[in-house]
N, C-alpha and C positions, 0 to 999 in steps of 0.2 A: 504493500500500500504506500502511496506517495503522501507524505505528511507535509508537503509544501505546496503553496499556491504561487508558482512563479509568475511574475509580471512580464509579459511579452511586450517589448518596446520596438518601435520602428525607427530606423535611421532618419534623422532630420536633414533638411537642406541647410545651406550656409554653415557647413561644419567648420570646426576649428582646425587650423594647421599652424605651422611655424611662422607663417606670415601674419597671423591674427594678432590683434591687440585686445586684451581682455581687461575688463573691470568688474570686480566682484564686490558687492556691498550687501551687508546685512548681518544676520545672526552668527553665532559662533560656528554653525555648520558650514557657512560660506568660507570660514577660515580653513576648515578641513579640506575642502575642494581646492581652494587656492594654493594650499601647501602641496597638494598633489601636482597641480599644474606647474608650480614653481620648481618642484623637484625635477620634473621632466623638461625644465628650461623653456617653457612657453613664456611669451611676453605678457605678464600678468601683473596688475596692480590690485591691491586688496584693502578694503576698509580704511581709507585715508583718515577718517575721523574715529577709527576704532570700531569695535563691534556695536551695531545698532540693531535693536530687536523689533521695533514697531514701525509700521508703514509711514506714519507721520514724520518720524525722525529721519527716515531714509529720504522722504520727499523733501524735507528741509535741507538736508545736505546737498541733494542734487540741484534744487532750485537756487540755493545760496551760491553754489559753485558756478552755475550757468549765469547768474546775475553778478558774479564777481564781488560778492559781499566782502567788505573789509572789516574784520573783527576789531573792536576797540574796547577800552576799559569797561564800558557799560555792559559788555557781553560776558564778562568773566567775574569771578568772585573768589574770595579767600576763605578757606575752611580747613581747620586742622593743619595749618602751616603750609598748605598747598593751594595753588590757584587752579580753578576748574572752570569748565564751560558746560552748560546744560545741553549743548548741541553735540558734544563729543564724549567719547568713552574716557574713563579715568586713565587709560594708557597715555593720553595726551596731556594730562595734568602735569604741572611743573611747580617747582619751588619758587620760581620767579614769574611775575606777571608778564613782563616783556618776552620772556622765553615762550610762555604759552601763546601769547598773541602772535609771535613770529611763526610758531609751529602751525597754528590754526590758519593763518593767511597763506602760508606755504602750501598747506594741504588743499586749500580752496583753489589756488592757482594750478596745482598739479591735477586736481580732479577736473577742473574746467578743461584743461588740455586733453586729458584722457577721454572725457565724454565726447569731445569733438572728433577724436580720431579712432575711438574704439570700434572694433568690428562686432564685439559681443559685450553686452551689459547683462550681468547675471545678478539678480536680486533675490536674496533668501530672506523670507519673512519669518519671524520667530513667534510673535504674539500679537493679539489684538488689544491686549490690555495696555493702557497708557497711564502716565502720571502727569497731571496738569498742575503747574506751579501757580499757586493762588495769587502771588504778588504781581505776576505778569499775564496770567491767564493763558500761558503758552504750554503746549505739550513738550516734555523734555525727552532727550535721548538717553539721559542717565541722571539719576538722582544724586550721585556722589555722596551718599550718606547724610544728606541734608535731612533734618527731622521730618518724619512721616506726616506730621500735622500740617506741614506747609504745602502738601499736595492733595489733590483730589484724584482718586483712582477711577478710571473710566474704561468701559469696553467700547471700542470703535465698532460701529455698525458695518454691515456688509456694504451699504451704500457709501459710507464715509471712506472706507478703505478703497473702494473702487474709484471714487473721485480722485484720491491721492495717486493711485496707480495710473489712471488715465492721464492725469496731469504730468506725471513723470514721462510717460510714453510720448505725449504730444510735444513736450518741451525738448526732450532728447532728439526726437525725430526731426524737429525743426532745425536743429543745428547739425544733425548727423543722420540723414535719412537712410543711410546704408547700414546703420547699426542694427543688429539682431538683439532684441530685448527678451530675456529669458527669466521667468519667475519660477521659484520653487519654495516649498514650505519646509522649514527645519523640522527634522524628526526629533529634536530635543524637546522633551516634555517640560513645561513650566509648572511643576507640581506645587511650587510655593503659592501659586494662585488657587490651588485646589484641583482635584481630579476632574470634577464636572466643569469647573471654570476653564481648565486647560482644553478640554474637549470642545467647549463652546468657542473658545478663542481660535483654535485651529480650524474649526468649521467656518467661522467668519472669514478667515484668511483664504481658505480654499474656495469658498463661494464667491468671494470678491474677485479673486484672480480670474476665475472662469467667466464671471460677469464682464470683467474688463476685456478679456480676450475675445468676447463676443462682439466687441465694439471697436477694438483697435488691433493693430498688428502686434503679435508677440507670441511667445511660446511658453510651455509649461513642462517642467521636468518633475516627475513624481518621487522625490526623495522621501517625503513623509509616507507615501503609500508603500514604497518598497520596505521601509522599516516596519510599518504597522501591519501590512497585509502579506508580505512575503517572508520576512525574517521572523516576526511574531514570537520572540523567545528571549528570556532574560539573559541567556548566555551571550547574546549580542550586545549587551550593555556593559558599561563600566560598573565598578563596585557601587557607585551612587545610584544605580538602577534608573538613571535619567538620561545620561549621555551615551550615544552609540560608542562601542569600543572599536578598536582598530580593525577587527574582522568585519564588522558592519560597515565601517567607513570604506574599507577596501572593496566590499561587495557593491555598495552604492556607486563608488567610483568606477568600477568595471562597467556598470550599466550606463553611467554618464559617458564613459569613453566609447562604448559601443554606439550610442545614439549621436553624440555630438562631436567626436573627433574623427577626422578623415582617416580611412583605413590605410591609405598609403603613407600615413605619418607614423604608423605603429612601429615600423622597422627603425625609424630614427629614434623613437622613444626608447626602444630596446637598447640602442647604442648609448643613449644618454644614461640609461639605468646602469649599464655595465661600467661606464666611466664614473658615475657617482659611487658605485660600490668600490671601484678601484681607488678613488680618491679617499674613501673612508678606510681603506685597508691599512692596517698597522703591521709593518714588516718585522720579522724576527730579527733580521740583521739589515739595518738601513744602509750599510756600507758594502754590502755584497754586490758582486757583478750581476747576479740574477736580478736583484732589486733595481739596479741601475738600468738594465734592459727593460724591466717592467715599467719604470717611470718614463723612459724615453718613448716606449710604445703608447703609453697613456697620453702623453703630451702630443704625439703625432695624431691620435684620434681626436683630441680636443681641437687641434689646429684645423683639421679637416672639417669638422662640424662648424667651426667659426667661419671658415671660408665659404662653405657650401650653403649654410642655412643661417648664418649670423647668430649662432648660439654661443653664448659666453658662459664660462664656468668661473 
């Protein structure tokens, strides 16, 4: 008896190859996929404002980037001896105000450039739950451990999410009509919101994406469905029973690779993988003639990939 329900996926058009320019934005699962793409030396940029979970925060980043917003002192605040911005993850927070502002404005410029030249924009939505800062009435990307009483927790409706996603699609397509926009829902469960609340949140995201794709050009990759309906087992989770483990990530990556990466690119990816393993190799005797030949061969392979495909290590 087969105890699995394998999801059968068809290859998409406008697939990724080594000439593609990729931008991934969203939840921590987008980090997992971007790390895979970076390992294989694709031209990928990931989460310039750090991990963002809700659609409104992602919309804010993209629109601010396209509008070339310049962050100023009014946009940041000091808490626990560090400067923070509600639009960005705490990874960007800094001990100095000017350092944070510099990093934010640098990220805006780099995101603006990448949005205009990207062949693929991949957006991973994590949750429909948002936190509205009562002093400004703005939905934040990260609370930065500001006291809970200063926020109102809200669930975005399907229509509200769809408006944000359509706005993203229209604005990106206006400056870069050739970009393929791909949505996916993170399989990471936000259990801190509650089990029922997490299911409701994911349902809103999935419904909003499909509502949006009925009205604008875009694609959907079923990361969430692969985890929930194909793997369906706690052995595919980390010890926290919330995040997918490496086996699950690898499995979803293989599906993504099958659907979205050009098949004639696979052989190059294999070469890159062999080089990566070679670079990670720790020799028993680094002064041996055998290791000298090994490193020369490795550098020759690296040089060839650089010349043929502009792949840098």
